[in-house]
C-alpha positions in Angstrom: 68.4 -65.6 -32.6 66.6 -63.6 -29.9 67.8 -62.8 -26.5 65.5 -63.2 -23.4 65.3 -59.4 -22.9 64.1 -58.9 -26.4 61.5 -61.6 -26.0 60.2 -60.1 -22.8 59.8 -56.6 -24.3 58.0 -58.0 -27.3 55.5 -59.8 -25.1 54.8 -56.8 -22.9 54.0 -54.5 -25.8 50.8 -55.2 -27.9 51.6 -55.7 -31.5 49.1 -54.6 -34.1 49.4 -54.7 -37.9 47.7 -52.9 -40.7 44.9 -54.8 -42.3 45.9 -57.1 -45.1 45.3 -56.1 -48.8 42.4 -57.4 -50.8 42.6 -61.1 -51.9 43.0 -61.7 -55.7 43.3 -64.6 -58.1 46.7 -65.4 -59.5 47.5 -66.6 -63.0 46.9 -70.2 -62.0 43.7 -69.5 -60.2 45.5 -69.5 -56.8 44.4 -67.0 -54.3 47.0 -64.3 -53.4 46.7 -61.3 -51.1 48.2 -58.0 -51.0 51.2 -57.7 -48.6 50.3 -56.8 -45.1 51.2 -53.4 -43.8 54.0 -52.7 -41.4 53.5 -53.9 -37.8 53.1 -51.1 -35.2 52.8 -51.0 -31.4 49.6 -49.5 -29.9 50.1 -47.1 -27.1 49.3 -48.4 -23.6 46.1 -47.0 -22.0 46.9 -44.4 -19.4 46.4 -45.6 -15.9 45.6 -43.6 -12.8 48.3 -41.4 -11.6 50.4 -42.9 -8.9 50.2 -41.2 -5.5 53.1 -39.3 -4.3 55.3 -41.2 -2.0 54.1 -41.0 1.6 50.9 -39.0 0.5 47.2 -40.0 0.8 45.7 -42.3 -1.8 44.2 -40.5 -4.8 40.4 -40.5 -5.0 37.8 -39.2 -7.4 37.7 -35.5 -8.0 34.8 -33.7 -6.2 33.5 -30.1 -6.2 32.9 -28.8 -2.7 29.2 -27.9 -2.1 28.0 -24.7 -0.4 25.0 -24.8 1.8 22.5 -22.1 1.1 20.5 -21.2 4.2 16.7 -21.5 3.7 14.9 -18.6 5.2 11.4 -19.4 6.6 8.4 -17.8 4.8 7.4 -15.5 7.6 4.2 -13.4 7.3 6.2 -10.2 6.9 8.1 -11.8 3.9 4.8 -13.0 2.4 3.5 -9.5 2.6 6.6 -8.0 1.0 6.3 -10.6 -1.8 2.6 -9.7 -2.4 3.4 -6.0 -2.4 6.0 -6.7 -5.0 3.5 -8.5 -7.2 0.9 -5.9 -6.8 3.1 -3.0 -7.7 4.7 -4.8 -10.6 1.3 -5.2 -12.4 0.3 -2.2 -14.5 -3.3 -3.2 -14.3 -3.3 -2.7 -10.5 -2.2 0.8 -10.8 -4.8 1.5 -13.5 -7.6 0.1 -11.3 -6.4 2.0 -8.2 -6.2 5.1 -10.2 -9.7 4.8 -11.8 -11.2 4.1 -8.3 -9.4 7.1 -6.8 -10.3 9.6 -9.6 -14.0 8.6 -9.4 -14.2 10.4 -6.0 -13.1 13.9 -7.1 -14.8 13.6 -10.5 -18.3 12.8 -9.0 -17.8 15.3 -6.3 -17.1 18.1 -8.8 -19.9 16.9 -11.0 -22.6 16.9 -8.3 -21.4 20.2 -6.8 -21.5 21.8 -10.2 -25.1 20.7 -10.8 -26.2 22.1 -7.4 -24.5 25.4 -8.1 -26.6 25.8 -11.2 -29.9 25.6 -9.3 -30.0 28.8 -7.2 -33.2 27.9 -5.4 -31.5 24.8 -4.0 -28.8 26.8 -2.2 -29.2 26.7 1.6 -31.5 23.7 1.6 -31.1 21.6 4.7 -30.8 18.6 2.5 -27.4 19.8 1.1 -24.9 18.1 3.3 -21.4 18.9 1.9 -19.9 15.7 3.3 -22.4 13.6 1.5 -21.9 15.4 -1.9 -18.1 15.4 -1.6 -18.1 11.6 -1.1 -20.8 10.7 -3.6 -18.1 9.2 -5.9 -18.0 6.2 -3.7 -20.8 4.6 -5.6 -18.5 4.2 -8.6 -15.2 3.8 -6.8 -16.5 0.6 -5.2 -16.9 -0.9 -8.7 -13.2 -0.5 -9.5 -11.9 -1.4 -6.0 -14.1 -4.6 -5.9 -12.8 -5.6 -9.3 -9.3 -5.3 -8.0 -10.2 -7.4 -5.0 -11.5 -10.2 -7.1 -8.6 -10.1 -9.6 -6.0 -10.1 -6.8 -6.8 -13.8 -6.4 -8.4 -15.0 -9.6 -5.6 -13.5 -11.7 -3.1 -15.9 -10.2 -5.5 -18.9 -10.8 -5.7 -17.9 -14.3 -1.9 -17.7 -14.9 -1.1 -20.7 -12.6 1.1 -18.5 -10.4 -1.0 -19.5 -7.4 0.9 -22.8 -7.3 4.2 -20.9 -6.6 2.5 -18.7 -4.1 1.1 -21.6 -2.1 4.4 -23.5 -2.4 6.1 -20.7 -0.5 3.5 -21.0 2.3 2.3 -24.7 2.5 -0.2 -23.7 5.3 -1.9 -21.5 2.5 -3.9 -19.3 4.9 -0.9 -17.1 5.7 -0.4 -16.6 1.9 -4.1 -15.6 1.6 -3.8 -13.2 4.6 -0.8 -11.6 3.2 -2.5 -11.0 -0.2 -5.6 -9.6 1.6 -3.5 -7.2 3.6 -1.8 -5.8 0.6 -4.9 -5.5 -1.5 -7.0 -3.9 1.2 -4.2 -1.6 2.3 -3.7 -0.4 -1.2 -7.4 0.3 -1.6 -7.6 2.1 1.7 -4.7 4.4 0.8 -6.1 5.1 -2.7 -9.6 5.9 -1.3 -8.2 8.1 1.4 -6.3 10.1 -1.2 -9.4 10.2 -3.4 -11.4 11.6 -0.5 -8.9 14.4 0.0 -8.9 15.2 -3.8 -12.7 15.2 -3.7 -12.7 17.6 -0.8 -10.4 19.9 -2.6 -12.6 19.6 -5.8 -15.8 20.3 -3.9 -14.4 23.3 -2.0 -14.5 25.4 -5.1 -18.4 25.3 -4.9 -18.8 25.6 -1.2 -19.6 29.3 -1.4 -21.9 29.0 -4.4 -23.9 26.1 -2.9 -23.8 27.1 0.7 -22.4 23.8 1.7 -19.2 23.0 3.7 -17.3 20.1 5.2 -16.1 20.5 8.8 -14.4 17.5 10.4 -15.1 19.0 13.7 -18.7 18.0 13.2 -19.2 14.3 14.1 -21.4 13.5 11.1 -19.0 15.1 8.6 -16.0 13.3 10.2 -17.9 9.9 10.1 -18.9 10.3 6.4 -15.6 11.5 5.2 -13.4 9.0 7.1 -16.0 6.2 6.6 -15.2 6.3 2.8 -11.8 4.4 3.1 -13.4 2.1 5.8 -16.3 1.2 3.6 -14.3 0.7 0.4 -11.8 -1.5 2.3 -14.5 -3.7 3.7 -16.3 -4.2 0.3 -12.9 -4.9 -1.3 -12.2 -7.6 1.3 -15.6 -9.0 0.6 -14.9 -9.2 -3.1 -11.5 -10.7 -2.3 -13.2 -13.6 -0.3 -15.8 -14.2 -3.1 -12.9 -14.3 -5.7 -11.1 -16.9 -3.6 -14.2 -19.0 -3.4 -15.2 -19.1 -7.0 -11.6 -18.8 -8.6 -13.0 -17.1 -11.6 -12.6 -13.6 -12.6 -15.8 -13.3 -14.6 -17.8 -15.2 -12.1 -16.3 -13.3 -9.1 -16.9 -9.9 -10.6 -20.5 -10.8 -11.6 -21.3 -12.0 -8.2 -19.9 -9.0 -6.4 -21.4 -6.3 -8.5 -24.7 -8.2 -8.7 -24.9 -8.5 -4.9 -23.9 -4.9 -4.2 -25.8 -3.1 -6.9 -28.5 -5.2 -8.6 -29.9 -7.5 -5.9 -29.9 -4.9 -3.1 -31.4 -2.0 -5.1 -33.9 -4.5 -6.7 -35.2 -5.8 -3.4 -35.2 -2.3 -1.9 -37.8 -1.3 -4.5 -40.3 -4.0 -3.2 -42.7 -2.4 -0.7 -43.0 -5.3 1.7 -41.9 -5.0 5.2 -40.1 -8.4 5.5 -38.2 -7.7 2.3 -37.2 -4.3 3.5 -35.9 -5.7 6.7 -33.8 -8.3 4.8 -32.3 -5.7 2.7 -31.2 -3.7 5.7 -28.8 -6.5 6.6 -27.3 -7.0 3.1 -23.7 -5.9 2.8 -23.9 -2.6 0.9 -27.2 -1.4 2.6 -25.7 -2.0 6.0 -22.2 -0.7 5.3 -23.5 2.4 3.6 -25.1 3.5 6.9 -21.6 4.7 7.8 -21.8 7.2 4.9 -25.4 8.2 5.4 -26.6 11.5 6.6 -29.9 11.7 8.4 -31.0 14.6 6.2 -30.0 13.0 2.8 -29.9 9.2 3.1 -27.6 6.9 1.2 -26.0 7.7 -2.1 -25.0 4.0 -2.6 -28.4 2.2 -2.4 -32.0 3.2 -2.7 -32.7 1.6 0.7 -33.8 4.3 3.2 -33.9 2.1 6.2 -32.4 3.5 9.3 -33.0 0.4 11.5 -29.2 0.1 12.1 -27.1 2.9 13.5 -24.1 4.0 11.2 -21.5 2.0 13.2 -23.9 -0.9 13.7 -24.5 -1.1 9.9 -20.7 -1.1 9.3 -20.5 -3.9 11.9 -22.9 -6.0 9.9 -20.9 -5.4 6.8 -17.8 -6.7 8.7 -19.7 -9.8 9.8 -20.3 -10.5 6.1 -16.7 -10.0 5.4 -15.5 -12.3 8.2 -17.9 -15.1 7.2 -16.9 -15.0 3.4 -13.2 -14.9 4.2 -13.6 -17.8 6.7 -15.4 -19.9 3.9 -12.6 -18.9 1.5 -9.8 -20.0 3.9 -11.4 -23.4 4.5 -11.9 -24.1 0.8 -8.3 -22.9 -0.1 -6.9 -25.5 2.4 -9.1 -28.4 1.1 -8.9 -27.8 -2.6 -6.0 -28.2 -5.0 -4.4 -25.2 -6.5 
């Protein structure tokens, strides 16, 4: 006989039993089964903890979030980011170093060759500033290559997507990259001119040449080197942005500055000679040209443009190419 309390407790607890044993046939063919296992009570599923008396109702656990302020991508921060990328690439330092060293190396080479020809000493065609800066013809090859690779290198690796994501307007990102690239080239070429001056000074007495910044022509030629190299680097940068190909950009830039201009300058026809005068290298090299020697960059001997007028024509080329590059950058996918 069970009591009511016993019946209630048995009803509230869930009873489970071990699985019955396998069924077998008895002697008379009757089916018998192994005795069932002992009956056990399953533990009740844990429920939510009861709130403390008088306290707030318990809710789901949550992790407090911390707001991270988003700093706007100002032009100064874009420039700092581009400078970090430029100086972290070993290839950038190699190209800058090669372009820098071309200046003193060519200066020493040309001054040495003049010193070995005694009859040339004292000639009015020996302008020290021109010979000291003659390495610019090779330096522009290195610096223009850097100008192209500064843009096309990111297109090749896909990093340009991250660069443009930081500046959705795109043009500020392009401007920051241009400022860093051209600034690095200007600094390297200025250091190269100083080294070229020091290298050439060893032969000043033997050749009868000198460089005096108090003379307007010498100052223009010497200080014009970083100005010219910075401008042609910016031109190469714009062409690289337009074509988005390292090989294509370098081929176009070097072909335009060296092959096309020198090839056309060799054609003795007035209209062609006039056209060559306004091409980038021929116009810009007027800044480095002595009236007694001519240009060491191109074979064009035209003096239709003044030195600063020629440099202005080069800057017009740079502005036009960069404007086209900016428009295409905004319209095309990265």
